C-alpha positions in Angstrom: 120.7 139.7 98.8 122.4 141.8 100.8 126.4 142.9 100.5 128.6 144.9 102.5 131.1 146.8 101.1 133.4 147.6 103.6 135.5 150.9 103.2 138.5 153.1 104.6 138.7 155.3 101.7 141.5 153.7 100.9 142.5 152.7 97.2 141.9 149.1 98.0 138.7 150.2 98.8 137.6 151.9 95.9 139.3 148.7 93.9 137.3 146.3 96.0 134.2 148.6 94.9 134.8 148.1 91.3 135.1 144.6 91.7 131.8 144.1 93.7 129.8 146.0 90.9 131.3 143.8 88.0 131.3 140.4 90.3 127.8 140.8 91.3 126.6 142.4 87.7 123.5 140.1 87.2 122.3 139.5 90.6 120.0 141.5 92.7 121.7 143.0 95.2 121.5 145.7 98.2 125.0 147.0 98.5 125.4 148.5 102.1 128.7 151.2 102.0 130.2 150.6 105.3 132.6 152.7 107.5 133.3 152.3 111.1 135.8 154.3 113.3 136.5 154.0 116.8 135.5 157.1 119.5 137.9 159.9 119.0 139.0 160.0 122.7 141.0 163.3 122.4 139.5 166.5 124.0 140.3 168.6 120.9 138.2 166.5 118.8 134.8 167.7 119.6 133.4 165.6 116.9 135.1 167.0 113.8 136.6 163.4 113.1 133.6 162.0 112.6 132.1 164.7 110.9 135.2 164.1 108.3 134.4 160.5 108.1 130.9 160.8 107.3 131.5 163.6 104.3 133.8 161.2 103.2 131.1 158.3 103.5 128.7 160.3 101.5 131.2 161.7 99.2 132.1 157.5 98.4 128.4 156.8 98.1 127.6 159.3 95.3 130.9 158.5 93.5 129.2 154.9 93.2 125.8 155.7 92.6 126.7 156.4 88.7 128.1 153.1 88.6 125.3 150.8 89.7 123.8 148.6 87.3 119.7 148.5 87.2 119.3 145.5 89.6 121.6 147.2 92.0 120.6 149.8 95.3 122.9 151.2 97.7 122.8 152.5 101.2 125.5 153.7 103.5 126.1 153.1 107.3 128.5 154.7 109.6 128.8 153.4 112.8 131.3 154.6 116.1 133.1 151.5 117.1 135.7 149.3 116.2 135.5 147.3 113.1 134.9 144.0 114.3 132.2 144.5 116.8 130.4 147.4 114.1 130.2 144.6 111.4 129.5 141.9 113.8 126.4 143.6 115.5 125.2 144.5 112.2 125.0 141.2 110.6 123.5 140.3 114.0 120.7 142.6 113.5 120.2 142.1 109.4 120.4 139.6 106.7 124.0 139.9 105.0 124.9 137.6 102.8 128.6 138.4 101.6 131.0 141.1 102.9 133.7 142.5 100.4 136.7 144.4 101.6 140.1 145.1 100.7 143.3 142.7 101.6 144.7 145.7 103.6 143.7 149.8 104.4 145.3 152.8 105.0 146.7 152.2 108.1 148.4 148.4 106.9 152.1 148.0 107.0 153.0 148.3 103.1 155.5 145.3 103.1 152.2 143.4 104.1 149.3 142.3 101.5 147.3 141.2 104.6 146.0 144.1 107.4 145.6 143.4 110.5 141.5 144.8 110.1 141.2 142.4 107.2 142.7 139.5 109.0 140.4 140.3 111.9 137.3 140.2 110.1 138.2 136.9 107.8 138.8 135.5 111.1 136.2 136.6 113.6 133.2 137.1 111.3 131.1 134.4 110.6 129.8 135.2 107.0 131.0 134.7 103.2 134.0 137.1 102.6 135.5 138.3 99.7 138.6 140.0 99.8 140.2 141.9 97.1 143.8 143.4 96.6 145.0 146.4 94.8 146.0 144.5 91.6 143.2 142.2 91.6 141.8 141.9 87.8 138.4 143.1 88.0 136.8 140.2 85.9 134.0 137.2 86.8 136.3 134.4 87.7 136.6 131.2 85.9 139.4 129.4 87.3 138.8 128.9 91.3 141.1 127.3 93.0 140.2 125.3 96.3 142.8 123.8 98.7 141.6 121.5 101.3 143.1 118.6 103.1 140.1 116.8 104.6 141.2 117.9 108.2 137.3 118.9 108.6 134.3 117.5 107.7 132.9 118.8 104.2 129.5 120.7 104.2 127.2 121.8 101.6 126.4 125.1 103.7 129.7 126.8 103.4 128.9 127.0 99.4 124.9 127.8 99.7 125.5 131.6 99.3 128.3 131.5 96.5 126.7 128.1 94.6 123.1 130.7 93.9 125.4 133.1 92.2 124.9 133.4 88.5 128.8 132.7 87.6 129.1 129.9 89.8 127.5 127.4 87.1 130.4 128.3 84.5 133.0 128.0 86.6 136.2 125.6 86.3 137.0 124.1 89.9 140.1 123.1 90.7 140.3 121.0 94.3 143.7 121.0 95.8 144.2 117.8 97.9 146.8 118.9 100.9 148.6 116.6 102.2 147.4 116.1 106.0 149.9 114.5 108.3 147.5 113.9 111.0 145.0 112.4 108.8 145.1 108.6 108.5 141.1 107.8 108.2 140.8 106.9 104.5 136.9 106.4 105.2 137.0 109.7 106.5 138.5 111.3 103.3 136.4 109.2 101.4 133.0 110.2 102.7 134.3 113.6 102.2 135.4 113.2 98.7 132.0 111.9 98.5 130.3 114.9 99.7 132.4 117.1 97.3 131.1 115.2 94.3 127.4 115.5 95.4 127.7 119.2 96.1 129.8 120.2 93.3 127.8 118.1 90.6 126.5 120.8 88.5 129.8 122.5 87.9 133.2 121.6 86.2 135.5 120.5 88.8 138.4 118.1 89.3 140.6 116.8 92.1 144.3 117.8 92.3 146.2 116.2 94.6 149.4 118.3 96.0 152.1 115.4 96.4 154.5 118.1 97.9 154.7 119.1 101.9 156.7 122.0 100.7 154.1 125.3 102.2 154.8 126.7 99.0 152.9 124.3 97.1 149.5 126.2 97.5 151.1 129.1 96.3 152.2 127.3 93.2 149.0 125.9 92.5 147.4 128.9 92.5 149.5 131.1 89.8 147.1 130.4 87.2 144.1 131.2 89.6 140.9 133.9 88.9 140.2 133.3 92.6 141.2 131.1 95.8 138.4 129.7 98.1 138.7 127.9 101.2 136.8 127.3 104.2 137.9 129.5 107.4 137.4 126.4 109.6 140.1 124.8 107.5 142.9 126.0 109.8 145.9 124.3 108.6 144.7 125.9 105.0 143.8 129.2 106.1 147.3 129.7 108.0 149.3 128.4 105.4 147.5 131.2 103.1 148.1 133.9 105.7 151.5 133.1 105.8 152.0 133.1 102.1 150.1 136.3 101.6 152.2 138.3 104.3 155.6 137.0 103.1 154.6 137.9 99.3 154.7 134.6 98.2 150.9 133.6 97.2 149.4 135.4 93.7 147.8 138.4 95.4 145.9 139.0 92.2 143.5 136.3 93.0 140.9 137.5 95.5 140.3 135.2 98.1 137.0 134.0 98.8 136.4 132.8 102.7 133.7 130.5 103.4 132.0 130.5 106.6 129.3 128.0 107.8 
């Protein structure tokens, strides 16, 4: 499989790379160390900015190579473009199974856990994305929390990539059933639950209904999670998580796995 490691050479980016090497430790993976920068428009630059970034990328590659497992390979890509367009164009032309990036980079607001670049990637790029935070614990996740409100039709294709990884069959999955004020169709909910049971039949999972409509309910249910997983298309859940992250309410230690179909 091919995995993009987005880097801006920040502390969070380095932690994300360490997490990736451990997370994919048993997988045959080709990592692509990926950096994009907007073309410099100042007349005094004369290509100096790009050359500096290329040196940083080469240094990052050299530092990462000795840490690779025997089943890992590594290459680097440097593109002059804004990050979203650079990533989108790359995955349109290449087979990419997953993207890993930090919760925030060098230019992000210190008071926010979710930087603008990260938000743009997870909401605009149609590829599974794993977001790792500065204080994420580097470990294979055992307990994964999956909040959903049955606001969209559940589909197996969201889980095609993650379910192929070695660790998946060993996890404990908590499915948080978040109240949906709009959805009153019990048959639609039952059909979704049947699909979920079929999709997750090979792993240990359990449904955990959330009775409270308090916005902090998801946060409280995720306190002991090793990873938080959600479908990007489930907008009400996505918006709650992003909002909680930027008010420092959600457990920022747990990486976020954002699923796109």
